[in-house]
N, C-alpha and C positions, 0 to 999 in steps of 0.2 A: 473130523479132527477133534481130539480130546482137549478140553479146557484144563489148564493147569490150576490145581487147587493146593496151596501150601499146607503142609502138615503143621498143626499148631504146636505140638510138643515133640521136638526131636530129642532123641536119646542123648546126644552129646551136648545139646543146649541145656538140658537138665543137669548134667554132670558139671558143666561150667558154672551154672547158677549156684549149685551146691558148694563148689570150691570157692567161689567168690564170697558166699555167706560165711564159710568156715574161715576164710582169710580175714574177714571183718571181725570175727570173734577173737582171732589171734592178736589183732591189733589192740583190742581192749583187755586182753588177758592180764597184763601187769597191773592195771587199775583194779580189776576184779580181785586179784590176789592180795593187794594191799587192803582193800575193803574187807576181804575175808579174814585177814589177820586181826583186824580190830573188832569184828563182829563175833567171831567164833570163840567159844570158851577155851578151846584147846589151841595153844600157840607156843612158839619157841621162846625159851628163857635162857639167860646166860648166868653162869655161876658168878656170884659176887663175893660171898664169904661162906665159911663153914666152921663148925665146931668139931673138935677132935680130942682124942686122948692118946697118950703114948702107950703102946703095947710092945714091949721089948725095945727094939731100935727103930721102929717106924710109927707113923701116925695112923691111927684108925679113926676115920671120919664118922661122926655120929649124925649130924644134921647138915643139910646143904641149903643155903639161902640163894634164891634165884631172882633175877630182875627181868621182867618181860614187858610187853606192851601194856598190859593191864595192871602192872604193879608187882609187888613182891609175892613170892611163894616160898614156903618152907617145905622141904621134902626130906624124909629120912634117907640116909645114904644106903646104897646097895653094896653089900659085900665090903663095907668099909671104904668105899670110894665114891666120889661125886663126879658126875659127868660135867664137862665144861659147858656144853649146850644140851638142853633137855627139852623135849616136847611135854608140856605139863598141862593137865586139865585143872583149871582153877576151881571147878566145882568140888574136886576131891581134896586138893592141897590148897588151903586158903591162904590168907595173907600172913604177914609176919607175926 
């Protein structure tokens, strides 16, 4: 009679272990994203005010002032328009 010897690492056991680890990381994902926004130099900014000049019958925007997690950023307008929300690198576009 052959003695039963269990296999230490079964294939589905490893898959289940990996999925549990991935699920644990997903639980911490919101916290990691919040920390990442404060640590990273690139973050979302919201348009607060802008400077413009009249060209014909419409406004042509010149500079856009944004407020983000790390403070103010001034960015030149693209094609005479400012984005409402922009992803800005604070190392390139400094403070006000």
